[in-house]
mmCIF file of the protein (N, C-alpha, C, O) and its ligand, coordinates in Angstrom:
data_MODEL
# 
_entry.id   MODEL 
# 
loop_
_entity.id 
_entity.type 
_entity.pdbx_number_of_molecules 
1 polymer     1 
2 non-polymer 1 
# 
_entity_poly.entity_id                      1 
_entity_poly.type                           'polypeptide(L)' 
_entity_poly.nstd_linkage                   no 
_entity_poly.nstd_monomer                   no 
_entity_poly.pdbx_seq_one_letter_code       MASKKGARNSIILKCTVCGNENYITSKNRKEHPDRLEIKKYCKFCKQETVHKEKK 
_entity_poly.pdbx_seq_one_letter_code_can   MASKKGARNSIILKCTVCGNENYITSKNRKEHPDRLEIKKYCKFCKQETVHKEKK 
_entity_poly.pdbx_strand_id                 A 
# 
loop_
_entity_poly_seq.entity_id 
_entity_poly_seq.num 
_entity_poly_seq.mon_id 
_entity_poly_seq.hetero 
1 1  MET n 
1 2  ALA n 
1 3  SER n 
1 4  LYS n 
1 5  LYS n 
1 6  GLY n 
1 7  ALA n 
1 8  ARG n 
1 9  ASN n 
1 10 SER n 
1 11 ILE n 
1 12 ILE n 
1 13 LEU n 
1 14 LYS n 
1 15 CYS n 
1 16 THR n 
1 17 VAL n 
1 18 CYS n 
1 19 GLY n 
1 20 ASN n 
1 21 GLU n 
1 22 ASN n 
1 23 TYR n 
1 24 ILE n 
1 25 THR n 
1 26 SER n 
1 27 LYS n 
1 28 ASN n 
1 29 ARG n 
1 30 LYS n 
1 31 GLU n 
1 32 HIS n 
1 33 PRO n 
1 34 ASP n 
1 35 ARG n 
1 36 LEU n 
1 37 GLU n 
1 38 ILE n 
1 39 LYS n 
1 40 LYS n 
1 41 TYR n 
1 42 CYS n 
1 43 LYS n 
1 44 PHE n 
1 45 CYS n 
1 46 LYS n 
1 47 GLN n 
1 48 GLU n 
1 49 THR n 
1 50 VAL n 
1 51 HIS n 
1 52 LYS n 
1 53 GLU n 
1 54 LYS n 
1 55 LYS n 
# 
loop_
_struct_asym.id 
_struct_asym.entity_id 
A 1 
B 2 
# 
loop_
_chem_comp.id 
_chem_comp.type 
_chem_comp.mon_nstd_flag 
ALA 'L-peptide linking' y 
ARG 'L-peptide linking' y 
ASN 'L-peptide linking' y 
ASP 'L-peptide linking' y 
CYS 'L-peptide linking' y 
GLN 'L-peptide linking' y 
GLU 'L-peptide linking' y 
GLY 'peptide linking'   y 
HIS 'L-peptide linking' y 
ILE 'L-peptide linking' y 
LEU 'L-peptide linking' y 
LYS 'L-peptide linking' y 
MET 'L-peptide linking' y 
PHE 'L-peptide linking' y 
PRO 'L-peptide linking' y 
SER 'L-peptide linking' y 
THR 'L-peptide linking' y 
TYR 'L-peptide linking' y 
VAL 'L-peptide linking' y 
ZN  non-polymer         . 
# 
_pdbx_entity_nonpoly.entity_id   2 
_pdbx_entity_nonpoly.name        ? 
_pdbx_entity_nonpoly.comp_id     ZN 
# 
_pdbx_nonpoly_scheme.asym_id         B 
_pdbx_nonpoly_scheme.entity_id       2 
_pdbx_nonpoly_scheme.mon_id          ZN 
_pdbx_nonpoly_scheme.ndb_seq_num     1 
_pdbx_nonpoly_scheme.pdb_seq_num     101 
_pdbx_nonpoly_scheme.auth_seq_num    101 
_pdbx_nonpoly_scheme.pdb_mon_id      ZN 
_pdbx_nonpoly_scheme.auth_mon_id     ZN 
_pdbx_nonpoly_scheme.pdb_strand_id   A 
_pdbx_nonpoly_scheme.pdb_ins_code    . 
# 
loop_
_atom_site.group_PDB 
_atom_site.id 
_atom_site.type_symbol 
_atom_site.label_atom_id 
_atom_site.label_alt_id 
_atom_site.label_comp_id 
_atom_site.label_asym_id 
_atom_site.label_entity_id 
_atom_site.label_seq_id 
_atom_site.pdbx_PDB_ins_code 
_atom_site.Cartn_x 
_atom_site.Cartn_y 
_atom_site.Cartn_z 
_atom_site.occupancy 
_atom_site.B_iso_or_equiv 
_atom_site.pdbx_formal_charge 
_atom_site.auth_seq_id 
_atom_site.auth_comp_id 
_atom_site.auth_asym_id 
_atom_site.auth_atom_id 
_atom_site.pdbx_PDB_model_num 
ATOM   1   N  N  . MET A 1 1  ? 0.834   -1.214 0.000   1.00 0.00 ? 1   MET A N  1 
ATOM   2   C  CA . MET A 1 1  ? 0.000   0.000  0.000   1.00 0.00 ? 1   MET A CA 1 
ATOM   3   C  C  . MET A 1 1  ? 0.866   1.260  0.000   1.00 0.00 ? 1   MET A C  1 
ATOM   4   O  O  . MET A 1 1  ? 1.892   1.328  0.677   1.00 0.00 ? 1   MET A O  1 
ATOM   5   N  N  . ALA A 1 2  ? 0.446   2.217  -0.744  1.00 0.00 ? 2   ALA A N  1 
ATOM   6   C  CA . ALA A 1 2  ? 1.187   3.479  -0.793  1.00 0.00 ? 2   ALA A CA 1 
ATOM   7   C  C  . ALA A 1 2  ? 0.985   4.240  0.516   1.00 0.00 ? 2   ALA A C  1 
ATOM   8   O  O  . ALA A 1 2  ? -0.081  4.210  1.131   1.00 0.00 ? 2   ALA A O  1 
ATOM   9   N  N  . SER A 1 3  ? 2.014   4.895  0.894   1.00 0.00 ? 3   SER A N  1 
ATOM   10  C  CA . SER A 1 3  ? 1.934   5.695  2.102   1.00 0.00 ? 3   SER A CA 1 
ATOM   11  C  C  . SER A 1 3  ? 1.034   6.901  1.884   1.00 0.00 ? 3   SER A C  1 
ATOM   12  O  O  . SER A 1 3  ? 0.957   7.444  0.782   1.00 0.00 ? 3   SER A O  1 
ATOM   13  N  N  . LYS A 1 4  ? 0.361   7.308  2.938   1.00 0.00 ? 4   LYS A N  1 
ATOM   14  C  CA . LYS A 1 4  ? -0.481  8.506  2.815   1.00 0.00 ? 4   LYS A CA 1 
ATOM   15  C  C  . LYS A 1 4  ? 0.340   9.778  2.994   1.00 0.00 ? 4   LYS A C  1 
ATOM   16  O  O  . LYS A 1 4  ? -0.128  10.883 2.724   1.00 0.00 ? 4   LYS A O  1 
ATOM   17  N  N  . LYS A 1 5  ? 1.557   9.597  3.450   1.00 0.00 ? 5   LYS A N  1 
ATOM   18  C  CA . LYS A 1 5  ? 2.427   10.769 3.572   1.00 0.00 ? 5   LYS A CA 1 
ATOM   19  C  C  . LYS A 1 5  ? 2.939   11.164 2.196   1.00 0.00 ? 5   LYS A C  1 
ATOM   20  O  O  . LYS A 1 5  ? 3.127   10.305 1.335   1.00 0.00 ? 5   LYS A O  1 
ATOM   21  N  N  . GLY A 1 6  ? 3.164   12.438 1.983   1.00 0.00 ? 6   GLY A N  1 
ATOM   22  C  CA . GLY A 1 6  ? 3.679   12.878 0.699   1.00 0.00 ? 6   GLY A CA 1 
ATOM   23  C  C  . GLY A 1 6  ? 3.460   14.353 0.509   1.00 0.00 ? 6   GLY A C  1 
ATOM   24  O  O  . GLY A 1 6  ? 3.030   15.060 1.420   1.00 0.00 ? 6   GLY A O  1 
ATOM   25  N  N  . ALA A 1 7  ? 3.761   14.807 -0.681  1.00 0.00 ? 7   ALA A N  1 
ATOM   26  C  CA . ALA A 1 7  ? 3.703   16.238 -0.943  1.00 0.00 ? 7   ALA A CA 1 
ATOM   27  C  C  . ALA A 1 7  ? 2.346   16.666 -1.483  1.00 0.00 ? 7   ALA A C  1 
ATOM   28  O  O  . ALA A 1 7  ? 2.121   17.851 -1.730  1.00 0.00 ? 7   ALA A O  1 
ATOM   29  N  N  . ARG A 1 8  ? 1.441   15.710 -1.668  1.00 0.00 ? 8   ARG A N  1 
ATOM   30  C  CA . ARG A 1 8  ? 0.154   16.097 -2.255  1.00 0.00 ? 8   ARG A CA 1 
ATOM   31  C  C  . ARG A 1 8  ? -0.743  16.719 -1.195  1.00 0.00 ? 8   ARG A C  1 
ATOM   32  O  O  . ARG A 1 8  ? -0.830  16.240 -0.064  1.00 0.00 ? 8   ARG A O  1 
ATOM   33  N  N  . ASN A 1 9  ? -1.398  17.785 -1.588  1.00 0.00 ? 9   ASN A N  1 
ATOM   34  C  CA . ASN A 1 9  ? -2.279  18.488 -0.673  1.00 0.00 ? 9   ASN A CA 1 
ATOM   35  C  C  . ASN A 1 9  ? -3.659  18.590 -1.289  1.00 0.00 ? 9   ASN A C  1 
ATOM   36  O  O  . ASN A 1 9  ? -3.804  18.746 -2.501  1.00 0.00 ? 9   ASN A O  1 
ATOM   37  N  N  . SER A 1 10 ? -4.657  18.502 -0.452  1.00 0.00 ? 10  SER A N  1 
ATOM   38  C  CA . SER A 1 10 ? -6.018  18.720 -0.934  1.00 0.00 ? 10  SER A CA 1 
ATOM   39  C  C  . SER A 1 10 ? -6.231  20.196 -1.173  1.00 0.00 ? 10  SER A C  1 
ATOM   40  O  O  . SER A 1 10 ? -5.841  21.038 -0.364  1.00 0.00 ? 10  SER A O  1 
ATOM   41  N  N  . ILE A 1 11 ? -6.851  20.494 -2.286  1.00 0.00 ? 11  ILE A N  1 
ATOM   42  C  CA . ILE A 1 11 ? -7.160  21.888 -2.572  1.00 0.00 ? 11  ILE A CA 1 
ATOM   43  C  C  . ILE A 1 11 ? -8.621  21.993 -2.996  1.00 0.00 ? 11  ILE A C  1 
ATOM   44  O  O  . ILE A 1 11 ? -9.218  21.034 -3.487  1.00 0.00 ? 11  ILE A O  1 
ATOM   45  N  N  . ILE A 1 12 ? -9.166  23.159 -2.798  1.00 0.00 ? 12  ILE A N  1 
ATOM   46  C  CA . ILE A 1 12 ? -10.555 23.416 -3.170  1.00 0.00 ? 12  ILE A CA 1 
ATOM   47  C  C  . ILE A 1 12 ? -10.558 24.296 -4.409  1.00 0.00 ? 12  ILE A C  1 
ATOM   48  O  O  . ILE A 1 12 ? -9.846  25.297 -4.490  1.00 0.00 ? 12  ILE A O  1 
ATOM   49  N  N  . LEU A 1 13 ? -11.387 23.890 -5.381  1.00 0.00 ? 13  LEU A N  1 
ATOM   50  C  CA . LEU A 1 13 ? -11.526 24.695 -6.592  1.00 0.00 ? 13  LEU A CA 1 
ATOM   51  C  C  . LEU A 1 13 ? -12.815 25.503 -6.498  1.00 0.00 ? 13  LEU A C  1 
ATOM   52  O  O  . LEU A 1 13 ? -13.901 24.965 -6.286  1.00 0.00 ? 13  LEU A O  1 
ATOM   53  N  N  . LYS A 1 14 ? -12.658 26.796 -6.662  1.00 0.00 ? 14  LYS A N  1 
ATOM   54  C  CA . LYS A 1 14 ? -13.759 27.716 -6.460  1.00 0.00 ? 14  LYS A CA 1 
ATOM   55  C  C  . LYS A 1 14 ? -14.111 28.391 -7.772  1.00 0.00 ? 14  LYS A C  1 
ATOM   56  O  O  . LYS A 1 14 ? -13.230 28.866 -8.488  1.00 0.00 ? 14  LYS A O  1 
ATOM   57  N  N  . CYS A 1 15 ? -15.397 28.434 -8.089  1.00 0.00 ? 15  CYS A N  1 
ATOM   58  C  CA . CYS A 1 15 ? -15.861 29.114 -9.302  1.00 0.00 ? 15  CYS A CA 1 
ATOM   59  C  C  . CYS A 1 15 ? -15.566 30.611 -9.198  1.00 0.00 ? 15  CYS A C  1 
ATOM   60  O  O  . CYS A 1 15 ? -15.908 31.254 -8.205  1.00 0.00 ? 15  CYS A O  1 
ATOM   61  N  N  . THR A 1 16 ? -14.927 31.157 -10.238 1.00 0.00 ? 16  THR A N  1 
ATOM   62  C  CA . THR A 1 16 ? -14.583 32.581 -10.181 1.00 0.00 ? 16  THR A CA 1 
ATOM   63  C  C  . THR A 1 16 ? -15.777 33.467 -10.496 1.00 0.00 ? 16  THR A C  1 
ATOM   64  O  O  . THR A 1 16 ? -15.721 34.681 -10.299 1.00 0.00 ? 16  THR A O  1 
ATOM   65  N  N  . VAL A 1 17 ? -16.863 32.864 -10.988 1.00 0.00 ? 17  VAL A N  1 
ATOM   66  C  CA . VAL A 1 17 ? -18.038 33.659 -11.351 1.00 0.00 ? 17  VAL A CA 1 
ATOM   67  C  C  . VAL A 1 17 ? -18.980 33.800 -10.152 1.00 0.00 ? 17  VAL A C  1 
ATOM   68  O  O  . VAL A 1 17 ? -19.338 34.914 -9.770  1.00 0.00 ? 17  VAL A O  1 
ATOM   69  N  N  . CYS A 1 18 ? -19.380 32.672 -9.562  1.00 0.00 ? 18  CYS A N  1 
ATOM   70  C  CA . CYS A 1 18 ? -20.354 32.731 -8.464  1.00 0.00 ? 18  CYS A CA 1 
ATOM   71  C  C  . CYS A 1 18 ? -19.716 32.530 -7.092  1.00 0.00 ? 18  CYS A C  1 
ATOM   72  O  O  . CYS A 1 18 ? -20.336 32.804 -6.064  1.00 0.00 ? 18  CYS A O  1 
ATOM   73  N  N  . GLY A 1 19 ? -18.479 32.054 -7.084  1.00 0.00 ? 19  GLY A N  1 
ATOM   74  C  CA . GLY A 1 19 ? -17.771 31.916 -5.816  1.00 0.00 ? 19  GLY A CA 1 
ATOM   75  C  C  . GLY A 1 19 ? -18.053 30.636 -5.063  1.00 0.00 ? 19  GLY A C  1 
ATOM   76  O  O  . GLY A 1 19 ? -17.559 30.460 -3.949  1.00 0.00 ? 19  GLY A O  1 
ATOM   77  N  N  . ASN A 1 20 ? -18.842 29.726 -5.645  1.00 0.00 ? 20  ASN A N  1 
ATOM   78  C  CA . ASN A 1 20 ? -19.102 28.468 -4.964  1.00 0.00 ? 20  ASN A CA 1 
ATOM   79  C  C  . ASN A 1 20 ? -17.900 27.531 -5.070  1.00 0.00 ? 20  ASN A C  1 
ATOM   80  O  O  . ASN A 1 20 ? -17.181 27.508 -6.069  1.00 0.00 ? 20  ASN A O  1 
ATOM   81  N  N  . GLU A 1 21 ? -17.716 26.765 -4.006  1.00 0.00 ? 21  GLU A N  1 
ATOM   82  C  CA . GLU A 1 21 ? -16.600 25.816 -3.975  1.00 0.00 ? 21  GLU A CA 1 
ATOM   83  C  C  . GLU A 1 21 ? -17.097 24.481 -4.492  1.00 0.00 ? 21  GLU A C  1 
ATOM   84  O  O  . GLU A 1 21 ? -17.738 23.720 -3.767  1.00 0.00 ? 21  GLU A O  1 
ATOM   85  N  N  . ASN A 1 22 ? -16.796 24.204 -5.751  1.00 0.00 ? 22  ASN A N  1 
ATOM   86  C  CA . ASN A 1 22 ? -17.441 23.088 -6.434  1.00 0.00 ? 22  ASN A CA 1 
ATOM   87  C  C  . ASN A 1 22 ? -16.628 21.795 -6.445  1.00 0.00 ? 22  ASN A C  1 
ATOM   88  O  O  . ASN A 1 22 ? -17.199 20.706 -6.516  1.00 0.00 ? 22  ASN A O  1 
ATOM   89  N  N  . TYR A 1 23 ? -15.337 21.904 -6.379  1.00 0.00 ? 23  TYR A N  1 
ATOM   90  C  CA . TYR A 1 23 ? -14.514 20.698 -6.546  1.00 0.00 ? 23  TYR A CA 1 
ATOM   91  C  C  . TYR A 1 23 ? -13.414 20.645 -5.503  1.00 0.00 ? 23  TYR A C  1 
ATOM   92  O  O  . TYR A 1 23 ? -12.856 21.662 -5.091  1.00 0.00 ? 23  TYR A O  1 
ATOM   93  N  N  . ILE A 1 24 ? -13.126 19.420 -5.092  1.00 0.00 ? 24  ILE A N  1 
ATOM   94  C  CA . ILE A 1 24 ? -11.960 19.196 -4.240  1.00 0.00 ? 24  ILE A CA 1 
ATOM   95  C  C  . ILE A 1 24 ? -11.031 18.268 -4.995  1.00 0.00 ? 24  ILE A C  1 
ATOM   96  O  O  . ILE A 1 24 ? -11.450 17.213 -5.472  1.00 0.00 ? 24  ILE A O  1 
ATOM   97  N  N  . THR A 1 25 ? -9.800  18.648 -5.101  1.00 0.00 ? 25  THR A N  1 
ATOM   98  C  CA . THR A 1 25 ? -8.822  17.813 -5.791  1.00 0.00 ? 25  THR A CA 1 
ATOM   99  C  C  . THR A 1 25 ? -7.517  17.881 -5.011  1.00 0.00 ? 25  THR A C  1 
ATOM   100 O  O  . THR A 1 25 ? -7.464  18.424 -3.908  1.00 0.00 ? 25  THR A O  1 
ATOM   101 N  N  . SER A 1 26 ? -6.487  17.332 -5.590  1.00 0.00 ? 26  SER A N  1 
ATOM   102 C  CA . SER A 1 26 ? -5.196  17.393 -4.915  1.00 0.00 ? 26  SER A CA 1 
ATOM   103 C  C  . SER A 1 26 ? -4.116  17.616 -5.949  1.00 0.00 ? 26  SER A C  1 
ATOM   104 O  O  . SER A 1 26 ? -4.291  17.331 -7.133  1.00 0.00 ? 26  SER A O  1 
ATOM   105 N  N  . LYS A 1 27 ? -3.012  18.124 -5.481  1.00 0.00 ? 27  LYS A N  1 
ATOM   106 C  CA . LYS A 1 27 ? -1.889  18.344 -6.384  1.00 0.00 ? 27  LYS A CA 1 
ATOM   107 C  C  . LYS A 1 27 ? -0.603  18.306 -5.595  1.00 0.00 ? 27  LYS A C  1 
ATOM   108 O  O  . LYS A 1 27 ? -0.582  18.409 -4.368  1.00 0.00 ? 27  LYS A O  1 
ATOM   109 N  N  . ASN A 1 28 ? 0.457   18.157 -6.343  1.00 0.00 ? 28  ASN A N  1 
ATOM   110 C  CA . ASN A 1 28 ? 1.779   18.184 -5.744  1.00 0.00 ? 28  ASN A CA 1 
ATOM   111 C  C  . ASN A 1 28 ? 2.287   19.622 -5.793  1.00 0.00 ? 28  ASN A C  1 
ATOM   112 O  O  . ASN A 1 28 ? 2.582   20.153 -6.864  1.00 0.00 ? 28  ASN A O  1 
ATOM   113 N  N  . ARG A 1 29 ? 2.381   20.234 -4.636  1.00 0.00 ? 29  ARG A N  1 
ATOM   114 C  CA . ARG A 1 29 ? 2.762   21.650 -4.594  1.00 0.00 ? 29  ARG A CA 1 
ATOM   115 C  C  . ARG A 1 29 ? 4.187   21.893 -5.084  1.00 0.00 ? 29  ARG A C  1 
ATOM   116 O  O  . ARG A 1 29 ? 4.517   22.986 -5.545  1.00 0.00 ? 29  ARG A O  1 
ATOM   117 N  N  . LYS A 1 30 ? 5.013   20.882 -4.981  1.00 0.00 ? 30  LYS A N  1 
ATOM   118 C  CA . LYS A 1 30 ? 6.388   21.065 -5.456  1.00 0.00 ? 30  LYS A CA 1 
ATOM   119 C  C  . LYS A 1 30 ? 6.439   21.072 -6.977  1.00 0.00 ? 30  LYS A C  1 
ATOM   120 O  O  . LYS A 1 30 ? 7.246   21.783 -7.576  1.00 0.00 ? 30  LYS A O  1 
ATOM   121 N  N  . GLU A 1 31 ? 5.572   20.274 -7.599  1.00 0.00 ? 31  GLU A N  1 
ATOM   122 C  CA . GLU A 1 31 ? 5.545   20.238 -9.066  1.00 0.00 ? 31  GLU A CA 1 
ATOM   123 C  C  . GLU A 1 31 ? 4.721   21.382 -9.637  1.00 0.00 ? 31  GLU A C  1 
ATOM   124 O  O  . GLU A 1 31 ? 4.985   21.865 -10.738 1.00 0.00 ? 31  GLU A O  1 
ATOM   125 N  N  . HIS A 1 32 ? 3.720   21.807 -8.873  1.00 0.00 ? 32  HIS A N  1 
ATOM   126 C  CA . HIS A 1 32 ? 2.817   22.858 -9.364  1.00 0.00 ? 32  HIS A CA 1 
ATOM   127 C  C  . HIS A 1 32 ? 2.669   23.941 -8.299  1.00 0.00 ? 32  HIS A C  1 
ATOM   128 O  O  . HIS A 1 32 ? 1.646   24.023 -7.620  1.00 0.00 ? 32  HIS A O  1 
ATOM   129 N  N  . PRO A 1 33 ? 3.687   24.755 -8.164  1.00 0.00 ? 33  PRO A N  1 
ATOM   130 C  CA . PRO A 1 33 ? 3.637   25.786 -7.111  1.00 0.00 ? 33  PRO A CA 1 
ATOM   131 C  C  . PRO A 1 33 ? 2.638   26.895 -7.391  1.00 0.00 ? 33  PRO A C  1 
ATOM   132 O  O  . PRO A 1 33 ? 2.191   27.587 -6.476  1.00 0.00 ? 33  PRO A O  1 
ATOM   133 N  N  . ASP A 1 34 ? 2.287   27.062 -8.677  1.00 0.00 ? 34  ASP A N  1 
ATOM   134 C  CA . ASP A 1 34 ? 1.333   28.119 -9.013  1.00 0.00 ? 34  ASP A CA 1 
ATOM   135 C  C  . ASP A 1 34 ? -0.083  27.696 -8.653  1.00 0.00 ? 34  ASP A C  1 
ATOM   136 O  O  . ASP A 1 34 ? -0.389  26.512 -8.510  1.00 0.00 ? 34  ASP A O  1 
ATOM   137 N  N  . ARG A 1 35 ? -0.926  28.692 -8.513  1.00 0.00 ? 35  ARG A N  1 
ATOM   138 C  CA . ARG A 1 35 ? -2.318  28.407 -8.196  1.00 0.00 ? 35  ARG A CA 1 
ATOM   139 C  C  . ARG A 1 35 ? -3.028  27.827 -9.420  1.00 0.00 ? 35  ARG A C  1 
ATOM   140 O  O  . ARG A 1 35 ? -2.893  28.326 -10.537 1.00 0.00 ? 35  ARG A O  1 
ATOM   141 N  N  . LEU A 1 36 ? -3.773  26.779 -9.177  1.00 0.00 ? 36  LEU A N  1 
ATOM   142 C  CA . LEU A 1 36 ? -4.465  26.112 -10.274 1.00 0.00 ? 36  LEU A CA 1 
ATOM   143 C  C  . LEU A 1 36 ? -5.584  26.979 -10.836 1.00 0.00 ? 36  LEU A C  1 
ATOM   144 O  O  . LEU A 1 36 ? -6.243  27.734 -10.122 1.00 0.00 ? 36  LEU A O  1 
ATOM   145 N  N  . GLU A 1 37 ? -5.768  26.839 -12.139 1.00 0.00 ? 37  GLU A N  1 
ATOM   146 C  CA . GLU A 1 37 ? -6.892  27.504 -12.806 1.00 0.00 ? 37  GLU A CA 1 
ATOM   147 C  C  . GLU A 1 37 ? -7.414  26.539 -13.848 1.00 0.00 ? 37  GLU A C  1 
ATOM   148 O  O  . GLU A 1 37 ? -6.736  26.262 -14.837 1.00 0.00 ? 37  GLU A O  1 
ATOM   149 N  N  . ILE A 1 38 ? -8.612  26.024 -13.633 1.00 0.00 ? 38  ILE A N  1 
ATOM   150 C  CA . ILE A 1 38 ? -9.155  25.005 -14.528 1.00 0.00 ? 38  ILE A CA 1 
ATOM   151 C  C  . ILE A 1 38 ? -10.563 25.399 -14.950 1.00 0.00 ? 38  ILE A C  1 
ATOM   152 O  O  . ILE A 1 38 ? -11.349 25.915 -14.156 1.00 0.00 ? 38  ILE A O  1 
ATOM   153 N  N  . LYS A 1 39 ? -10.861 25.141 -16.222 1.00 0.00 ? 39  LYS A N  1 
ATOM   154 C  CA . LYS A 1 39 ? -12.234 25.338 -16.686 1.00 0.00 ? 39  LYS A CA 1 
ATOM   155 C  C  . LYS A 1 39 ? -13.049 24.102 -16.356 1.00 0.00 ? 39  LYS A C  1 
ATOM   156 O  O  . LYS A 1 39 ? -12.732 22.997 -16.798 1.00 0.00 ? 39  LYS A O  1 
ATOM   157 N  N  . LYS A 1 40 ? -14.108 24.301 -15.570 1.00 0.00 ? 40  LYS A N  1 
ATOM   158 C  CA . LYS A 1 40 ? -14.957 23.189 -15.181 1.00 0.00 ? 40  LYS A CA 1 
ATOM   159 C  C  . LYS A 1 40 ? -16.410 23.632 -15.186 1.00 0.00 ? 40  LYS A C  1 
ATOM   160 O  O  . LYS A 1 40 ? -16.731 24.819 -15.146 1.00 0.00 ? 40  LYS A O  1 
ATOM   161 N  N  . TYR A 1 41 ? -17.272 22.626 -15.236 1.00 0.00 ? 41  TYR A N  1 
ATOM   162 C  CA . TYR A 1 41 ? -18.700 22.937 -15.222 1.00 0.00 ? 41  TYR A CA 1 
ATOM   163 C  C  . TYR A 1 41 ? -19.130 23.347 -13.817 1.00 0.00 ? 41  TYR A C  1 
ATOM   164 O  O  . TYR A 1 41 ? -18.839 22.667 -12.833 1.00 0.00 ? 41  TYR A O  1 
ATOM   165 N  N  . CYS A 1 42 ? -19.821 24.461 -13.754 1.00 0.00 ? 42  CYS A N  1 
ATOM   166 C  CA . CYS A 1 42 ? -20.377 24.916 -12.487 1.00 0.00 ? 42  CYS A CA 1 
ATOM   167 C  C  . CYS A 1 42 ? -21.880 24.721 -12.532 1.00 0.00 ? 42  CYS A C  1 
ATOM   168 O  O  . CYS A 1 42 ? -22.554 25.257 -13.413 1.00 0.00 ? 42  CYS A O  1 
ATOM   169 N  N  . LYS A 1 43 ? -22.411 23.953 -11.582 1.00 0.00 ? 43  LYS A N  1 
ATOM   170 C  CA . LYS A 1 43 ? -23.852 23.670 -11.598 1.00 0.00 ? 43  LYS A CA 1 
ATOM   171 C  C  . LYS A 1 43 ? -24.672 24.894 -11.188 1.00 0.00 ? 43  LYS A C  1 
ATOM   172 O  O  . LYS A 1 43 ? -25.871 24.963 -11.460 1.00 0.00 ? 43  LYS A O  1 
ATOM   173 N  N  . PHE A 1 44 ? -24.024 25.854 -10.536 1.00 0.00 ? 44  PHE A N  1 
ATOM   174 C  CA . PHE A 1 44 ? -24.737 27.067 -10.147 1.00 0.00 ? 44  PHE A CA 1 
ATOM   175 C  C  . PHE A 1 44 ? -24.832 28.050 -11.307 1.00 0.00 ? 44  PHE A C  1 
ATOM   176 O  O  . PHE A 1 44 ? -25.858 28.699 -11.508 1.00 0.00 ? 44  PHE A O  1 
ATOM   177 N  N  . CYS A 1 45 ? -23.742 28.147 -12.068 1.00 0.00 ? 45  CYS A N  1 
ATOM   178 C  CA . CYS A 1 45 ? -23.731 29.020 -13.254 1.00 0.00 ? 45  CYS A CA 1 
ATOM   179 C  C  . CYS A 1 45 ? -24.327 28.309 -14.465 1.00 0.00 ? 45  CYS A C  1 
ATOM   180 O  O  . CYS A 1 45 ? -24.656 28.946 -15.465 1.00 0.00 ? 45  CYS A O  1 
ATOM   181 N  N  . LYS A 1 46 ? -24.464 26.988 -14.370 1.00 0.00 ? 46  LYS A N  1 
ATOM   182 C  CA . LYS A 1 46 ? -24.984 26.152 -15.462 1.00 0.00 ? 46  LYS A CA 1 
ATOM   183 C  C  . LYS A 1 46 ? -24.161 26.299 -16.741 1.00 0.00 ? 46  LYS A C  1 
ATOM   184 O  O  . LYS A 1 46 ? -24.695 26.276 -17.850 1.00 0.00 ? 46  LYS A O  1 
ATOM   185 N  N  . GLN A 1 47 ? -22.869 26.449 -16.561 1.00 0.00 ? 47  GLN A N  1 
ATOM   186 C  CA . GLN A 1 47 ? -21.962 26.510 -17.707 1.00 0.00 ? 47  GLN A CA 1 
ATOM   187 C  C  . GLN A 1 47 ? -20.533 26.271 -17.219 1.00 0.00 ? 47  GLN A C  1 
ATOM   188 O  O  . GLN A 1 47 ? -20.258 26.227 -16.020 1.00 0.00 ? 47  GLN A O  1 
ATOM   189 N  N  . GLU A 1 48 ? -19.641 26.118 -18.188 1.00 0.00 ? 48  GLU A N  1 
ATOM   190 C  CA . GLU A 1 48 ? -18.235 25.970 -17.817 1.00 0.00 ? 48  GLU A CA 1 
ATOM   191 C  C  . GLU A 1 48 ? -17.680 27.327 -17.416 1.00 0.00 ? 48  GLU A C  1 
ATOM   192 O  O  . GLU A 1 48 ? -17.849 28.320 -18.123 1.00 0.00 ? 48  GLU A O  1 
ATOM   193 N  N  . THR A 1 49 ? -17.030 27.348 -16.293 1.00 0.00 ? 49  THR A N  1 
ATOM   194 C  CA . THR A 1 49 ? -16.416 28.599 -15.824 1.00 0.00 ? 49  THR A CA 1 
ATOM   195 C  C  . THR A 1 49 ? -14.996 28.281 -15.360 1.00 0.00 ? 49  THR A C  1 
ATOM   196 O  O  . THR A 1 49 ? -14.630 27.117 -15.198 1.00 0.00 ? 49  THR A O  1 
ATOM   197 N  N  . VAL A 1 50 ? -14.223 29.304 -15.155 1.00 0.00 ? 50  VAL A N  1 
ATOM   198 C  CA . VAL A 1 50 ? -12.873 29.113 -14.626 1.00 0.00 ? 50  VAL A CA 1 
ATOM   199 C  C  . VAL A 1 50 ? -12.965 28.885 -13.124 1.00 0.00 ? 50  VAL A C  1 
ATOM   200 O  O  . VAL A 1 50 ? -13.586 29.659 -12.396 1.00 0.00 ? 50  VAL A O  1 
ATOM   201 N  N  . HIS A 1 51 ? -12.339 27.818 -12.682 1.00 0.00 ? 51  HIS A N  1 
ATOM   202 C  CA . HIS A 1 51 ? -12.270 27.528 -11.259 1.00 0.00 ? 51  HIS A CA 1 
ATOM   203 C  C  . HIS A 1 51 ? -10.837 27.730 -10.788 1.00 0.00 ? 51  HIS A C  1 
ATOM   204 O  O  . HIS A 1 51 ? -9.888  27.259 -11.414 1.00 0.00 ? 51  HIS A O  1 
ATOM   205 N  N  . LYS A 1 52 ? -10.702 28.427 -9.693  1.00 0.00 ? 52  LYS A N  1 
ATOM   206 C  CA . LYS A 1 52 ? -9.371  28.694 -9.160  1.00 0.00 ? 52  LYS A CA 1 
ATOM   207 C  C  . LYS A 1 52 ? -9.196  28.018 -7.822  1.00 0.00 ? 52  LYS A C  1 
ATOM   208 O  O  . LYS A 1 52 ? -10.141 27.804 -7.063  1.00 0.00 ? 52  LYS A O  1 
ATOM   209 N  N  . GLU A 1 53 ? -7.947  27.691 -7.569  1.00 0.00 ? 53  GLU A N  1 
ATOM   210 C  CA . GLU A 1 53 ? -7.601  27.105 -6.284  1.00 0.00 ? 53  GLU A CA 1 
ATOM   211 C  C  . GLU A 1 53 ? -7.857  28.119 -5.178  1.00 0.00 ? 53  GLU A C  1 
ATOM   212 O  O  . GLU A 1 53 ? -7.435  29.274 -5.249  1.00 0.00 ? 53  GLU A O  1 
ATOM   213 N  N  . LYS A 1 54 ? -8.555  27.652 -4.163  1.00 0.00 ? 54  LYS A N  1 
ATOM   214 C  CA . LYS A 1 54 ? -8.810  28.530 -3.020  1.00 0.00 ? 54  LYS A CA 1 
ATOM   215 C  C  . LYS A 1 54 ? -7.616  28.480 -2.101  1.00 0.00 ? 54  LYS A C  1 
ATOM   216 O  O  . LYS A 1 54 ? -7.104  27.404 -1.789  1.00 0.00 ? 54  LYS A O  1 
ATOM   217 N  N  . LYS A 1 55 ? -7.176  29.629 -1.671  1.00 0.00 ? 55  LYS A N  1 
ATOM   218 C  CA . LYS A 1 55 ? -5.991  29.655 -0.804  1.00 0.00 ? 55  LYS A CA 1 
ATOM   219 C  C  . LYS A 1 55 ? -6.394  29.255 0.596   1.00 0.00 ? 55  LYS A C  1 
ATOM   220 O  O  . LYS A 1 55 ? -5.551  29.209 1.492   1.00 0.00 ? 55  LYS A O  1 
HETATM 221 ZN ZN . ZN  B 2 .  ? -20.302 29.293 -10.658 1.00 0.00 2 101 ZN  A ZN 1 
# 
């Protein structure tokens, strides 16, 4: 079994349009030090919007 220890951190993706926190994902902060920005479907906006990592 893989260890649960590591550099991956849970992050919350927040819709930049309505501000709802729609997705939880994880990333390796050492490989991706910049804040994530992903286009994803927002059920509140009923369309694809840019989701940003919540600090
Ligand atoms: Zn939204």
